[in-house]
N, C-alpha and C positions, 0 to 999 in steps of 0.2 A: 802914682799907683801904690797900693799897699799889698804886702805879701800876707797871705793867710798863715799866721804862726802855727795853727793846728796842722797844716799840711807839712810844714818844716818839722814839727814834732813827730808826725807819723813817719816821715823819712828817717829821722834819727832813730826811732824805735825799731824800724825794719832794717837798719844798717847792719851789714855784715861784710866780710872781706871780699865777697863775690859780686856785690852790687855797688854801683856808683849812682848817685843822685845828682841831677843838675837842675838848677833853677833858671828858668827863662826870665831874665830881668824885665823884659818888655811885657810879657803876658802874666807873669806870676805863677805859671804852671811848673810843676816839678816832673821831670822825666827820670825814669830809672833805666839803667843799662847794665848788662852783665859785664863784669870785668873779664870774662872768659871770651867775649866776642870782640872782634876788632873790625866792626863794620863802619861804613862811611858816616853814619849818623853819630856814632860815638866820637870819631875823630873830629867831626864838624863841631860838636859841642865843646870838646877840649880846646880846639883852636879858636873858636869864636868867643873870646873873653869879653867882648862888648855886649853880647847877648846872654851868654850862659856863664853861670858860676857854679862850681862844684860844691856840694854840701860837704860838711866835715865827714871824714871816714871814721870807722870804728876806733882806730888807734888815736884819733884826735879827742875822743871822749874820755879816755883814761879812767876806765871803770874801777880799777883797783884803788886809784886815788879817791874816787867818789865813795868807795866802800870805807876808806879811812875816815872820810868826813862824816860818814854815817855812825861810826863807832861811839862818839860822845853822846849821841841821842838814845843809845840803848840804855834802858834803865837798870837792867840787871847786871851787876858788876861781874858775875861769873860768866854770863853770856858775852859781855864785852871783852873779857880776858880771853875767852876761847876764840872769838873771831880775830882779835888782835894777834894771837899766837899763830893762827892759820894764815893771816896776812904776812906775818914775819917769816913763816915757813915757805912762802911762795905758792900757796894754793891758788888754783885757777878760780876765776869768777864763778864758774859752774859749781865747783866744790864749795865755795863760800855760800852761794845761794842755797845749796843743799843743806848746809849746816844751819843756815837761817830758817829753812823750812822745818828742820827738826826741832828748832826752838820756837816754832810758831811766830817767826818774825819776818817771814818772806814778804807778806803783804806790806808791812811797814817799810821794808827795803824798797819795794816797788813804788810806793807813794813818794818816798824820798827821792828815788831815781827820777821819777816823773817831774818833780819840782826842779831838780838839777838840770834835766833836759830842757825845761822851759827857760831857766836862767841862761843856759848855754845858747839856746836858739835866739833869745833876745839879744845877747851879746854879739853873736855871730851876725845878726841882721844889722846891728849898730855899726860894727866894725866894717861891714861891707856897704854901708850907706843905704840900707834898705829900710823903708818904712814898713811897719807891720801892724796887723790888727788882730 
């Protein structure tokens, strides 16, 4: 059975600290559960590692590192310097995205981000022995 890579990508894009996504290895379906609830289904998914595998969490994506990888692709040296300084200053991802929006670069960032998500998802599938389409 092959996993629908687009479903994995959607889960990565919706990822946040309050949601956990689990892939059913037998059906290929992805389930989402709130990290705020401790119901029987959630515990069952966490314990049944033969059937369910948790998708990467937000912290696994390391978005600030991804932003550093985006820097060399920025053509304007002044913009690149501004974003590099903001990264060095410890600005949040939201602040960095706002700066990119002010530079009319936000869509370029989102395109890059989507490519990195796809690479991450494919690598995650390979690491976990999952075929994907």
